[in-house]
C-alpha positions as semicolon CSV with decimal commas, in nm:
position;residue;x (nm);y (nm);z (nm)
1;M;-5,458;14,693;-9,569
2;K;-5,392;14,520;-9,238
3;I;-5,069;14,350;-9,138
4;F;-5,014;14,074;-8,883
5;Q;-4,682;13,936;-8,762
6;T;-4,535;13,618;-8,617
7;V;-4,178;13,497;-8,564
8;V;-4,054;13,163;-8,701
9;G;-3,742;12,956;-8,737
10;M;-3,400;12,922;-8,580
11;L;-3,297;13,276;-8,676
12;G;-3,616;13,446;-8,558
13;T;-3,752;13,546;-8,897
14;N;-4,046;13,786;-8,905
15;C;-4,329;13,632;-9,108
16;F;-4,612;13,865;-9,205
17;L;-4,971;13,831;-9,320
18;L;-5,108;14,113;-9,536
19;V;-5,489;14,119;-9,553
20;S;-5,723;14,319;-9,773
21;G;-6,089;14,221;-9,782
22;N;-6,111;13,842;-9,809
23;E;-5,764;13,801;-9,962
24;A;-5,429;13,759;-9,788
25;A;-5,059;13,731;-9,865
26;I;-4,807;13,547;-9,651
27;V;-4,467;13,718;-9,657
28;D;-4,143;13,528;-9,582
29;P;-4,261;13,194;-9,440
30;G;-3,921;13,088;-9,314
31;A;-4,008;12,772;-9,119
32;T;-4,277;12,579;-8,926
33;A;-4,541;12,563;-9,199
34;G;-4,802;12,418;-8,964
35;R;-4,778;12,711;-8,726
36;I;-4,799;12,960;-9,013
37;I;-5,108;12,786;-9,149
38;E;-5,272;12,802;-8,806
39;F;-5,174;13,169;-8,775
40;A;-5,308;13,260;-9,120
41;D;-5,630;13,058;-9,098
42;K;-5,719;13,210;-8,761
43;I;-5,688;13,560;-8,905
44;C;-5,843;13,494;-9,247
45;G;-6,140;13,293;-9,124
46;E;-6,340;13,047;-9,331
47;E;-6,410;13,290;-9,615
48;G;-6,056;13,424;-9,647
49;T;-5,818;13,315;-9,922
50;V;-5,439;13,313;-9,915
51;K;-5,367;13,445;-10,262
52;Y;-4,990;13,498;-10,252
53;I;-4,675;13,375;-10,086
54;L;-4,446;13,677;-10,116
55;L;-4,072;13,653;-10,062
56;T;-3,842;13,946;-9,988
57;H;-3,541;13,736;-10,092
58;G;-3,429;13,377;-10,128
59;H;-3,229;13,297;-9,813
60;F;-3,321;12,974;-9,638
61;D;-3,463;13,146;-9,329
62;H;-3,721;13,326;-9,544
63;I;-3,827;13,045;-9,778
64;G;-3,813;12,734;-9,558
65;A;-4,188;12,671;-9,546
66;V;-4,274;12,779;-9,902
67;A;-4,313;12,431;-10,054
68;E;-4,547;12,314;-9,777
69;L;-4,757;12,631;-9,789
70;K;-4,781;12,612;-10,167
71;A;-4,908;12,256;-10,139
72;H;-5,163;12,358;-9,874
73;Y;-5,301;12,682;-10,020
74;N;-5,202;12,661;-10,389
75;A;-5,116;13,029;-10,351
76;E;-4,910;13,215;-10,609
77;V;-4,541;13,212;-10,506
78;C;-4,373;13,541;-10,596
79;I;-4,002;13,626;-10,583
80;H;-3,778;13,867;-10,773
81;K;-3,636;13,713;-11,087
82;D;-3,277;13,750;-10,961
83;D;-3,340;13,526;-10,658
84;A;-3,576;13,278;-10,825
85;D;-3,318;13,001;-10,859
86;R;-3,287;12,980;-10,479
87;L;-3,632;12,822;-10,459
88;V;-3,529;12,523;-10,668
89;N;-3,152;12,499;-10,609
90;T;-3,160;12,458;-10,233
91;D;-2,869;12,213;-10,211
92;N;-2,618;12,491;-10,153
93;Y;-2,406;12,654;-9,889
94;E;-2,705;12,720;-9,665
95;R;-2,816;12,357;-9,641
96;Y;-2,593;12,288;-9,341
97;L;-2,789;12,544;-9,141
98;E;-3,142;12,424;-9,205
99;R;-3,285;12,192;-9,468
100;V;-3,504;12,360;-9,729
101;K;-3,740;12,159;-9,946
102;P;-3,713;12,270;-10,311
103;L;-4,025;12,417;-10,469
104;E;-4,120;12,192;-10,759
105;G;-4,159;12,401;-11,072
106;G;-4,021;12,712;-10,907
107;A;-4,200;13,042;-10,853
108;D;-4,535;13,121;-11,012
109;K;-4,451;13,487;-11,067
110;L;-4,111;13,651;-11,117
111;L;-4,114;14,004;-10,983
112;N;-3,961;14,323;-11,117
113;D;-3,922;14,669;-10,970
114;G;-4,249;14,861;-10,979
115;D;-4,480;14,561;-11,013
116;M;-4,823;14,610;-10,857
117;L;-4,984;14,300;-10,706
118;P;-5,362;14,320;-10,656
119;L;-5,486;14,204;-10,318
120;G;-5,850;14,254;-10,227
121;D;-5,934;14,603;-10,350
122;E;-5,578;14,731;-10,300
123;F;-5,232;14,686;-10,449
124;I;-4,892;14,587;-10,310
125;E;-4,601;14,764;-10,477
126;V;-4,274;14,579;-10,535
127;I;-3,952;14,776;-10,479
128;H;-3,631;14,610;-10,595
129;L;-3,360;14,650;-10,330
130;P;-3,052;14,444;-10,424
131;G;-2,745;14,419;-10,206
132;H;-2,824;14,163;-9,938
133;T;-2,908;13,935;-10,228
134;P;-2,939;14,027;-10,598
135;G;-3,317;13,983;-10,589
136;G;-3,404;14,150;-10,260
137;V;-3,730;14,346;-10,258
138;A;-3,957;14,543;-10,028
139;Y;-4,336;14,535;-10,036
140;K;-4,522;14,864;-9,992
141;N;-4,887;14,953;-9,933
142;G;-5,016;15,267;-9,766
143;E;-4,796;15,320;-9,458
144;I;-4,667;14,960;-9,464
145;L;-4,311;14,889;-9,582
146;V;-4,187;14,529;-9,549
147;T;-3,810;14,548;-9,603
148;G;-3,683;14,192;-9,555
149;D;-3,313;14,190;-9,469
150;T;-3,229;14,514;-9,648
151;L;-3,317;14,754;-9,366
152;F;-3,339;14,677;-8,995
153;H;-3,406;14,897;-8,695
154;G;-3,079;15,088;-8,672
155;S;-2,893;14,849;-8,898
156;I;-2,882;14,676;-9,237
157;G;-2,851;14,326;-9,380
158;R;-2,518;14,150;-9,416
159;T;-2,340;14,138;-9,751
160;D;-2,078;13,868;-9,691
161;L;-2,295;13,581;-9,818
162;I;-2,309;13,464;-10,180
163;G;-2,460;13,738;-10,397
164;G;-2,418;14,012;-10,138
165;N;-2,275;14,350;-10,239
166;Q;-2,217;14,632;-9,991
167;R;-2,203;14,911;-10,250
168;V;-2,527;14,796;-10,410
169;L;-2,695;14,766;-10,071
170;M;-2,600;15,124;-9,987
171;S;-2,767;15,239;-10,310
172;S;-3,079;15,048;-10,208
173;L;-3,078;15,225;-9,871
174;A;-3,067;15,559;-10,050
175;K;-3,361;15,447;-10,264
176;I;-3,563;15,373;-9,950
177;Y;-3,460;15,704;-9,792
178;R;-3,603;15,893;-10,089
179;L;-3,949;15,738;-10,068
180;E;-4,205;16,009;-10,010
181;G;-4,370;16,020;-9,669
182;D;-4,330;15,802;-9,364
183;Y;-4,386;15,428;-9,325
184;T;-4,385;15,167;-9,055
185;V;-4,083;14,953;-9,139
186;Y;-4,139;14,579;-9,095
187;P;-3,795;14,413;-9,124
188;G;-3,696;14,051;-9,170
189;H;-3,571;14,019;-8,812
190;E;-3,608;14,189;-8,475
191;E;-3,824;14,490;-8,395
192;N;-4,017;14,720;-8,626
193;S;-3,932;15,084;-8,683
194;T;-4,040;15,384;-8,889
195;L;-3,875;15,525;-9,197
196;E;-3,850;15,867;-9,033
197;E;-3,657;15,713;-8,746
198;E;-3,421;15,534;-8,981
199;R;-3,369;15,847;-9,188
200;A;-3,271;16,031;-8,872
201;Y;-3,065;15,771;-8,685
202;N;-2,960;15,481;-8,909
203;F;-2,587;15,536;-8,966
204;Y;-2,575;15,329;-9,285
205;M;-2,870;15,504;-9,445
206;R;-2,735;15,847;-9,354
207;D;-2,394;15,749;-9,491
208;A;-2,552;15,637;-9,819
209;I;-2,714;15,980;-9,860
210;K;-2,395;16,157;-9,756
211;R;-2,212;15,973;-10,035
212;G;-2,470;16,092;-10,285
213;L;-2,583;15,742;-10,380
């Protein structure tokens, strides 16, 4: 599976395109739907199909362009069941930051830990990682690990917003630490990393393991 990356929105959200064969998945389209469509269509070509819109969690800076992309591609919108209400109940505390158009009818697929999403001739694994939000997830395929706002290069996501929980997030970090092998970590913001680097140098991840979480 191939992965492509662009940055969108006022908070510099990393938006990804996962491609396998003639099928693609857009991950975390936070803003500027037109630019994301141009980005995806250029990579997919005329024969490519955007099959999924995958969300790592339901914060405004990761879902801002979902409704427009759904209307354009009719792709299957997927989010963990514990964050699903954020797609339809957008008139909340985040609205003052950036307006989010509600997704009529809500998500097409509610995700659970361990779900396997077929894309091309491969599968994307869903890993539930609550803490930043109750329904935070990562998406894994081969050496690709898209972590949203759970794990950053040398840092972690904040837990002082509605639904955040520091203790739960630390348990999610320990869950990532224990994945077998190494991965390229594609976070929700800023630069990419590797899981080996985070295991070695990320204070929060090391502290989670030290605590025996």
